[in-house]
N, C-alpha and C positions, 0 to 999 in steps of 0.2 A: 615527840616520841615515835610517831608513825614514820617519820622521815628517817630516823635512826634505824628502825627495824627494817625499812625498805632498803637502805644502803647496806646493812649487814646481810640481808638476804641476797642482794646482788653480789657482794663480795664472796659469800659462801658458794653461790652458784657458779661463779667464774672459777674459783679455785677447784671446785669439784670437777668441772668440765676440763680444766687444765690437767688435773691429776689423772683423769680417765680418758685422755684424748685418743690413745691408741685403741682402747676398747671401743670407743665410739666410732672411730674410723673403720675398724674391722667389722663392726655391726652394720655400718652404713654400706660398706663396699661388698658385703656378703650377698646383698640383693642384686640380682642380675640387671634389673632395669635401672636401679639407682647407680650402679657402676657404669653402665652404658651412658646414662645421662651425664654423669660427672666427667667422663672422658670426653664426651662431645662438647661440653661447656668449656673444659680446659683447652681443648684444641682450637677453640675460637679465638684464644688470645694469641696474637701474632708472634710475640717473642717466644712463647712456649712452643708453638707449632714449628717455628723455624729451627729451634734448637733440637726438637725431637726428629724432624726430618733430616737435619744434618747428621745426627748420630745414626739414624737408620740407613742412610744412603752411603755411609762411609765405606 
């Protein structure tokens, strides 16, 4: 019974996160430091960095 409730809780949590993903992104990126940290982390990925630099230097 506990396992079933645990699985239902996880399913409910994932669906609610999925339904509100843009609200979560906007709330996360509205903070200056979190926005700066997320951009710095994404720019460490070589494929993303190359694509961004290619588009900016065009």
